[in-house]
MIKOLDREN-234280 format. One record per atom (N, C-alpha, C): y, x, z; residue in one letter. Coordinates in steps of 0.2 Angstrom, whole numbers, plus 5000, padded with zeros to 4 digits. Example, Ala and Ser with C-alpha at 12.3 -4.5 7.8 and 13.67 -1.06 7.14 Angstrom:
BEGIN
497250665039a/497850625039a/498450665039a/498950645035s/499550685036s/500050645039s/
This chain:
BEGIN
495250285097m/495650305091m/496350335094m/496550385091s/497250405092s/497750355089s/498450385090q/498850345086q/498750305080q/498950255079a/498750215072a/499350205069a/499150195062a/499850175059a/500050115061a/500750105061s/501050045063s/500949985059s/500850005052s/500849955047s/500349965042s/499849935040v/499449945035v/499449885030v/499649895023a/499649845019a/499149855013a/498949805010f/498449815004f/498749764999f/498949804993h/499149764988h/498549764983h/498349704982t/497749694977t/497949654971t/497449674967g/497649644960g/498149674956g/498349734958v/498949774954v/498749794948v/499149774943l/498849774936l/499049864932l/499649884936d/499949944934d/500049974941d/499550014944p/499650054950p/500250094949p/500250134945v/500750184944v/501450164944v/501550114940e/502150064940e/502350044947e/501850014951h/501849984957h/502050034962h/501750094961a/501850144966a/502650174966a/502750174959m/503550194957m/503950144961m/503850074961r/504250034964r/504250044971r/503750044974l/503750044981l/504050114983l/504050174979t/504350234982t/505050224981t/505350194976r/506050184977r/506350144982r/505950084984k/506050034989k/506050084996k/505650124997a/505650155002a/506150215003a/506250244998l/506850294998l/507450264999l/507650194997a/508250154998a/508250145005a/507750135009h/507750125016h/507750195020h/507850245017g/507850315020g/507150335023g/506650325020s/506050335022s/505750395016s/505350445019r/505050495015r/504350465013r/504050485007v/503450455005v/502950515003v/502350495004l/501750535001l/501250484997l/501250504991v/500750464987v/500150504986v/499550484988v/498950514986v/498450474981v/498350514977g/497850464972g/497450524967g/497250494962p/496750534956p/497350574953p/497150624950e/497750674947e/497950644940e/497550594937a/497850574932a/498550524933a/498350484937q/498850434940q/499450464942q/499350524946l/499950564949l/500250594943l/500050614938g/500450644932g/500850594928g/500550534929a/500950484926a/501450464930a/501450464937l/501950454942l/502450504941l/502150564941d/502750624941d/503150614935d/502850594930e/503250584923e/503850534925e/503550474927q/504050424929q/504550434933q/504450484939l/504950494944l/505550544940l/505350574935w/505750614931w/506250574926w/505850514924t/506150484917t/506250404918t/506050374923a/506050304923a/506650274922a/507150304924e/507950264924e/508450324921e/508850304917p/509250364915p/509650374922p/509750434922g/510150474928g/509750454935g/509150424934g/508850404941g/508250444942g/508250514943f/507850564944f/507750544952f/507050554954v/506850544961v/506650624962v/506850654967p/506650724969p/505950714972p/505450754969h/504750744972h/504550824970h/503950824974l/503550884974l/502850874974l/502450914971r/501750904971r/501550944976r/501250914982w/501050944988w/500450994988w/500351044990s/499751084990s/499751124996s/499251164998r/499251205005r/499751265003r/499751274996e/500151344994e/500851324997e/501151254996a/501751234996a/501951225004a/501551235008q/501751215015q/502151265018q/502651235021g/503151285023g/503851305019g/503751285013s/504251305009s/504851255010s/505451275008t/506051245008t/506151185004t/505851194998q/505751144992q/505351084995q/504851104999l/504351045002l/504751005007l/505151035011s/505551005016s/506050975014s/506350985008r/506850945006r/506750885001r/506150884999a/505850834994a/505750774998a/505950704996p/505850655000p/505250614997p/504950644992v/504250614989v/503750674988v/503250674990w/502650714990w/502050684986w/501750714980l/501150684977l/500550744979l/499950714980t/499450744981t/498750714978t/498350754976s/497750724974s/497150744979s/497450764984q/496950794989q/496950754996q/496550704995p/496650655001p/496350695009p/495950745008e/495650775014e/496250825016e/496750835013a/497250885015a/497850835019a/497750775020l/498250745023l/498450755030l/497950785034l/498150805040l/498450875040l/498350905035d/498850975035d/499450955032d/499650905029c/500350895026c/500750845031c/500350815036t/500650785041t/500850825047t/500650885047a/500750935052a/501450975050a/501850945044q/502450985042q/502950945047q/503450985048g/503950965054g/504350905050g/504450895044e/504750845041e/504250795036e/503750775040r/503150735036r/503550675034r/503050635029p/503250575026p/503150515032p/503550475031d/503450405035d/502950365032d/502950365024v/502550305021v/502050345017v/501450315017l/500950345013l/500750285008l/500750295002i/500550254996i/499850284994i/499350244994n/498750274991n/498550234985n/498450274979l/498350244974l/497650234972l/497250234978g/496550214977g/496050264980g/496350324983a/495850374985a/495550354991a/494850384992d/494550374998d/494850435003d/494850405009m/495150465013m/494950445020m/495050495025a/494750485032a/495450435036a/495150395039l/495850345042l/496250395047l/495850445051q/496250485055q/496850515051q/496850535045a/497250555041a/497850525039a/497650455039a/498250405038a/498550385044a/498350395050q/498550365055q/499250385058q/499550455056p/500150475059p/500650445054p/500550405049f/501150375045f/501250305048f/502050305048a/502250235051a/502050175047a/501950185039k/501750135035k/501150165030k/500650125029v/500150145024v/500250085020v/500150105014i/500150045009i/499550065003i/499050025003d/498450044999d/498550004992d/498450034987l/498549994980l/497849984979l/497749924976v/496949914973v/497049874967v/496849904962s/497049874954s/496449824953s/496549794947t/495949744946t/495349764943t/495249824943d/494549854941d/493949844947d/493449834944p/492949794949p/492749864954p/492649924952a/492549984955a/493149994960a/493749974959a/494249994962a/494349934969a/494149874966r/494149824971r/493549834976r/493049864974a/492449884979a/492549924984a/493049984981a/493250044986a/493750014990a/494249974987g/494749944992g/494449894997g/493949864996q/493649825001q/493349875006q/493049925004q/492749975009q/493350005014q/493850015011r/494450045015r/494749985020r/494749935018w/495049875021w/494449865027w/493849865026r/493349865032r/493349915037r/493649965034a/493550035039a/494150035043a/494750005041w/495349995045w/495149945050w/494849895048r/494649835053r/494249855058r/493749905057a/493349925061a/493549975066a/494150005064h/494650045069h/495150005073h/495149935072g/495549895076g/496149885073g/496349905066v/496949885062v/496749825058v/497249785059t/497149715053t/497649725048t/497449745043p/497949755036p/498149685035p/498749695031v/499149635029v/499049635021v/498849575019h/498649575011h/499149535008h/499349575002h/499849554997h/499349554990h/499349484988a/498849484981a/499449484975a/499249514970f/499749514965f/499449494958f/498849464959s/498649434953s/498449354954s/
């Protein structure tokens, strides 16, 4: 295995993954980190809205990542990137100012794509299908020699 993420955490039993991702994003930004959030389009749309309106005057600069946006000055300046394309993580990590933190809203992704991140946080909702998919991702990390930290929220 090449370079592994230095920290992998699973947050399970998350009742509202979008709200949870919002809190984690704000916390990461407060610590000076850049964040990439990967997940289903519907959840990203809701997070996009929250990043605009969650708190009065609390706009969080962010951008929808796409291959077309690569190399743009907007992308390099935005501290938060959102994408529904987990297979494109390798492309976005090739950016000069790639994010430090990856927040996964439940997307299946190749572990090698997540390895360049200093911190990976995988959110697992209470939905039975999401729990089963999260368990598979947990086992995949373990198979690659990474012991995720578990945080239960229910």
